[in-house]
C-alpha positions, -999 to +999 in steps of 0.1 A: -015-240+640-040-264+624-068-248+643-058-214+631-057-225+595-092-241+598-104-209+614-091-188+585-105-212+559-140-210+576-138-172+574-129-173+537-157-197+529-181-176+549-171-144+532-173-160+498-208-174+506-219-140+517-206-125+484-224-152+464-257-147+482-253-109+480-245-110+443-274-133+436-297-110+455-283-080+437-288-095+403-324-106+412-332-071+425-318-054+394-335-078+371-368-073+389-365-035+389-359-033+352-380-063+341-410-042+331-389-014+317-376-034+287-399-051+262-390-079+238-392-069+202-403-102+187-404-089+151-367-080+152-359-112+169-375-134+143-368-112+112-341-126+089-347-108+056-341-072+063-310-069+042-291-037+036-299-019+003-267-007-014-273+016-044-247+025-070-244+061-082-265+053-113-292+039-090-291+002-097-302-014-064-282-044-051-292-062-019-260-076-004-262-113-007-252-122+028-274-098+047-306-114+033-298-147+050-307-182+040-328-197+068-327-234+078-349-252+102-332-269+131-350-302+125-332-306+092-298-304+109-279-334+123-280-335+161-243-330+164-245-296+147-266-280+174-248-300+201-214-286+190-226-251+196-242-260+230-210-278+241-186-249+234-209-219+240-234-229+267-232-263+282-261-256+306-283-242+278-311-267+284-313-261+322-310-223+327-337-196+321-317-172+300-286-166+320-262-190+338-256-177+373-229-203+380-211-193+348-213-156+357-199-164+392-170-185+377-162-159+351-163-131+377-140-150+401-114-158+373-114-122+360-111-109+396-082-131+406-064-127+373-071-089+370-085-094+335-117-095+315-109-126+294-137-148+307-172-143+293-204-156+307-230-150+280-254-178+273-267-187+238-298-168+248-278-137+258-258-138+226-290-140+205-305-110+222-273-090+219-269-098+182-305-093+172-318-065+196-289-046+212-259-025+204-223-035+210-217-009+237-200-023+268-220-008+297-236-023+328-270-009+317-268-028+284-258-059+302-288-057+325-310-051+295-295-082+279-302-103+310-338-091+312-345-097+275-328-131+276-351-142+304-382-129+287-372-146+255-368-179+274-404-175+286-417-167+251-399-193+230-389-230+234-352-240+237-354-254+202-368-222+188-341-201+205-314-224+192-328-222+157-329-184+158-294-183+172-279-205+145-296-184+118-283-151+133-247-155+144-217-142+124-192-167+111-167-144+094-161-140+056-194-120+055-214-151+064-244-147+087-263-177+099-251-214+097-266-220+063-246-192+047-215-202+066-218-238+055-221-226+019-192-201+021-167-225+038-178-259+026-200-252-004-229-273+010-261-269+029-258-270+067-280-302+067-251-320+050-224-308+074-200-335+089-191-336+125-157-322+117-173-293+098-199-287+125-171-284+151-151-261+129-181-237+125-189-238+162-153-229+170-154-199+147-180-177+163-159-167+194-135-148+170-142-154+133-109-136+123-086-153+148-101-188+143-106-184+105-098-216+086-087-194+057-064-169+076-054-188+107-057-225+099-036-237+130-057-216+153-089-231+137-076-266+142-070-260+179-103-244+184-121-272+165-104-298+187-115-279+219-151-281+206-147-318+201-132-322+236-162-304+252-186-326+232-168-357+245-170-344+281-207-338+277-212-372+260-225-358+227-198-380+210-179-410+219-141-415+222-138-431+187-155-401+171-133-377+191-100-395+181-110-396+144-119-360+144-088-345+161-066-365+137-083-352+106-078-320+085-103-293+077-111-295+039-125-262+027-146-258-005-156-222-010-187-207-025-186-169-025-202-141-045-172-120-053-192-097-075-206-081-043-171-072-030-178-034-036-210-036-015-192-055+013-167-027+018-193+000+014-213-016+043-181-019+063-174+019+058-210+028+066-207+009+099-176+029+107-192+062+097-223+056+119-204+038+147-227+008+143-223-029+141-233-046+108-262-063+126-274-029+138-271-015+103-291-044+089-319-040+116-321-002+108-330-009+072-308+019+059-301+026+022-264+032+013-258+053-018-223+047-032-200+061-059-200+028-077-200+030-115-217-003-126-202-004-161-167+002-148-173-024-121-182-049-148-151-040-167-127-047-138-145-080-131-140-090-167-103-078-168-096-098-136-109-131-149-074-140-161-063-141-124-095-157-111-090-186-136-057-194-120-072-196-085-052-166-073-062-136-051-065-102-067-078-068-060-085-039-084-097-005-073-104+026-093-105+060-076-116+093-090-091+119-080-117+134-057-112+103-036-144+085-047-142+047-052-158+041-086-151+004-087-137-022-064-133-059-071-118-086-050-119-123-061-105-134-027-122-151+003-102-127+025-114-093+035-089-075+014-099-040+024-083-047+058-053-067+044-018-055+050+008-066+024+045-059+017+043-030-008+077-038-025+089-011-049+056+008-049+070+024-018+100+039-036+083+071-049+066+077-016+093+069+010+125+077-010+123+099-041+096+124-030+114+133+003+147+135-016+132+160-040+115+179-012+149+183+005+166+194-029+190+164-026+180+150-060+164+160-093+151+137-120+184+142-139+207+135-109+230+105-115+235+078-088+262+051-091+245+017-093+273-005-078+278-032-053+272-018-018+273-030+017+258-011+047+269-030+078+260-063+063+231-052+042+239-057+006+209-053-017+208-065-053+190-053-083+161-075-096+181-083-128+213-092-108+233-065-127+250-032-118+243-004-142+269+022-134+258+058-132+220+060-137+197+090-135+171+091-108+145+092-136+157+059-151+164+044-116+127+049-108+114+040-142+133+006-142+130+002-105+167-003-097+172-011-061+207+001-053+201+037-063+169+037-041+188+024-011+215+051-016+189+078-020+172+067+013+206+069+030+210+105+016+177+117+029+175+097+061+150+074+077+134+101+099+124+121+068+111+090+051+089+081+080+075+116+083+066+115+046+049+081+048+029+092+078+015+121+057+004+094+032-014+076+061+012+048+059+025+040+094+058+023+102+070+002+131+103+012+147+117-021+133+110-007+098+135+021+102+164+006+082+176+009+046+155-021+035+126+003+037+138+016+003+127-017-013+093-017+005+103-040+034+080-034+064+071-056+094+033-053+091+030-043+055+007-016+040-030-015+036-039-019-001-065+008-001-041+032+018-016+025-010-041+035-036-050+066-017-013+076-014-009+075-052-041+095-057-023+122-036+005+122-061-021+123-089-036+154-072-001+169-070+000+169-032-037+173-022-056+145-005-094+140-008-094+108+013-110+076+000-146+068+003-172+044-011-202+060+006-218+091-009-249+092+013-269+071+038-307+073+041-333+058+064-361+037+050-382+068+049-357+088+029-342+108+057-305+116+050-285+106+081-250+109+065-237+127+034-202+131+022-195+168+020-161+163+004-127+167+020-094+184+009-061+189+025-027+200+011+000+176+022+029+182-003+040+209-026+029+207-062+064+211-075+077+181-057+048+158-067+050+170-103+087+159-105+078+124-091+048+122-115+070+131-145+095+104-136+066+078-133+054+089-167+088+076-179+081+043-161+049+040-182+066+051-214+097+029-214+103+014-179+088-016-160+052-005-169+059+002-206+029-021-215+009+011-208+028+031-234+005+020-263-024+038-246-009+071-258-021+088-226-004+110-201-002+082-175+021+076-146+028+041-133+048+021-108+052-017-105+062-037-075+072-073-068+075-086-032+093-119-028+106-143-001+137-164-009+135-154-045+099-166-048+073-139-057+045-134-032+029-101-044+026-083-077+015-047-081+007-021-108-005+013-098-014+036-127-028+071-125-037+101-146-048+136-138-083+122-133-081+086-120-060+063-099-060+025-105-044-002-083-042-039-091-026-064-068-022-101-072-011-127-047-016-163-036-027-161+000-034-198+004-001-212-010+020-180-004+039-181-037+029-171-072+037-190-104+072-183-117+059-170-150+040-141-135+055-106-133+044-072-121+051-059-156+027-084-171-006-095-154-014-066-130-001-041-156-023-057-183-054-055-161-047-018-155-041-014-192-076-027-199-092-006-172-076+026-185-085+017-220-121+015-209-120+047-189-106+067-218-121+050-248-138+082-259-117+110-243-082+115-230-073+129-196-055+162-195-018+161-189-005+171-155-002+209-152+034+222-149+035+243-117+049+278-120+077+268-097+089+241-122+107+247-155+124+226-181+160+238-178+192+230-198+223+213-184+257+205-199+257+173-220+295+169-218+297+172-181+268+148-177+283+122-200+319+126-189+317+135-152+281+125-143+274+161-132+243+181-136+256+217-142+246+246-163+256+244-200+290+257-211+277+265-245+246+281-260+244+253-286+215+229-282+236+200-293+258+204-263+228+206-240+202+183-223+169+193-208+149+181-178+124+195-153+138+213-123+124+233-094+132+269-102+144+272-067+169+244-073+182+248-109+214+231-122+244+247-105+268+269-124+294+250-144+327+257-127+346+232-148+371+252-170+371+239-206+391+247-237+416+269-218+435+279-249+471+284-238+501+294-260+537+292-249+565+307-271+599+290-273+628+289-297+610+261-315+578+281-321+544+285-304+532+255-284+494+256-284+474+235-260+437+232-251+412+207-238+384+193-259+350+179-250+331+151-265+303+161-288+319+195-295+335+203-329+365+226-329+386+247-353+419+263-344+424+295-365+456+315-369+455+351-379+487+370-389+492+401-412+454+402-416+454+367-431+437+337-414+444+300-418+430+268-402+456+250-382+434+222-368+399+207-371+387+183-343+354+166-333+343+138-309+374+140-288+378+143-251+414+150-244+442+175-239+455+187-274+490+200-280+501+216-313+534+232-323+532+261-347+568+266-360+561+294-385+558+323-361+589+345-359+584+364-391+552+380-377+549+409-353+516+397-339+496+364-342+461+357-329+449+322-322+412+315-319+394+283-309+359+283-323+329+261-327+333+247-362+296+247-370+289+282-358+315+309-356+313+312-319+347+319-302+352+295-274+387+309-264+415+330-280+450+342-273+474+368-289+512+365-290+541+388-303+567+364-317+593+391-329+592+409-296+598+375-279+627+368-303+644+402-296+641+396-259+655+361-263+685+374-282+692+402-257+691+376-230+717+354-248+740+384-255+739+395-219+747+360-208+777+358-231+791+391-218+790+379-183+809+348-193+836+369-212+839+393-183+845+365-159 
């Protein structure tokens, strides 16, 4: 048995040795074959100052601050800075000639046995070549080119020169290229002043700047920093005391960031996506990006946002033309907010709840919903003010952002329809989001802030989307246009449905939660939103739009999670949007939203609305008995089937018993006409009850006519005619006949 095992082991080792030799030979042959095919572009490798030019629409050139990098010489850095990168990224850096054959072998074996591609084998030299000279495509041809160029670079430059170029080239997240910029961004100091703790933090970042970000993922960053320290200890770059002190210390950040370039950052991100290029490739190509940025408007939103910046909070303001062009974008945050997903809170109500309800003809702006305590299988939402408001119109429910009517409305229309509608808005839900809490904007992954702005611009365009874009055109250094926005348009929703939602959101800006905007005296729609956790606010929104522009402002505290108690969505974000809109329309007003042909302002019965909470056609032609609101002409107020007045007269020996029903806000007069003479029996107003009146003076008349009329205008509401003498003769005959029967018996 032992002999058999030894024999098998020998076979495995022999096979593995053959594979190693074959692989080494194959790599050597491939490298030799392609060695002369690929040349090393020394100029690109050593160039650090070819920043992207971003041009605003009025042609003011702005070179993005972090693409023209600050260069630092390796001699000025403490030894532990470069050692930290070598320890974690390439521990045999000083002994290989561009690629580490043992590392390639180890990574290949681990990936093969685990059936994954998690283990990488790139040396510092390979990473530098890839970042400075190559694309990000994942092909064997590119990998071979990387190996060849890395080897050539090793022959051309010293290890110290390669390490210096590497440290000045790599990406550290937060739009920081090169270690000097990274040190300034995260620690507000030059790289020559980095501590061991800070050096290990930056070395740990480059594997995945987002995942190991000290801003977004602090715990991940700590673990990665400690791993760097552990590798430094193993390779004797630091001693045990240094290691212990380091892993038991926190990471203290001190940011330095040029927020005024936030528009350019997102424009470059979009350009990379449009051209399917990495940011490094875009930089090397020396392209010029022409944007839709309005410099003066950008300065205005920066100025308006200072109130938030001064409180060390995160904010974003974006202004879109309703053609989908981003005219201004300002983020004062260290996070990449254009990719940020946040809970949308009540800003989702018009999109997920009320628009689909109106599409399905389930609700109109005038429809009343009972705001009451509810419980759906344990889910019992509350209103923000903690009160119940009784029957409230959809218009007021949305304007004041009441929660319970929104939940009921979502229950009416169904989660499937809500999801379909949001998908059209490019807002995508998880299956776990499909519950009634969606009515209040509760989602698992949140909503992208730019997508939210784009969704409201679709409402502003009454159902048509033009997308959302920062980039107007991209040109080469020689002026050749390689991309130009040709415009885009798609009809997603009917005009009539969007108009009704817009008109309700005008009410929100006039008297609801965004009434701060009312003093603008503009036809403006608005919606506020407040996201909270355990009754502590995390996100504040105001979205305001006209027939020409859409403006979104969002405020949060991403570092400490919760906002100060004194901040409200109706205050700070609404005030910022107020100032932006004031600037936009300082010399002219936008046109009001055009009323579609399929929408009309129609009357409905005031009394039924006030008394029975019903939206039905008027029972009277009088305006004072009537309310008006917008309705789709295909879904007008239904016919009033409620019988009113119902003048009824019953004769008896005592006289004529007259009864009728009155309605509040109506004024009535009961008129009796006999022998061509009329007299008023009753005058009533502001009553809502069943009236009974006995007229005893009837039997001397052949015929009597009773009329119930409107007392202000002689409109007959109801009438009835009786013949008292005829009734009396019949009554007497009946009594005589009854007496005869008794006598006969």
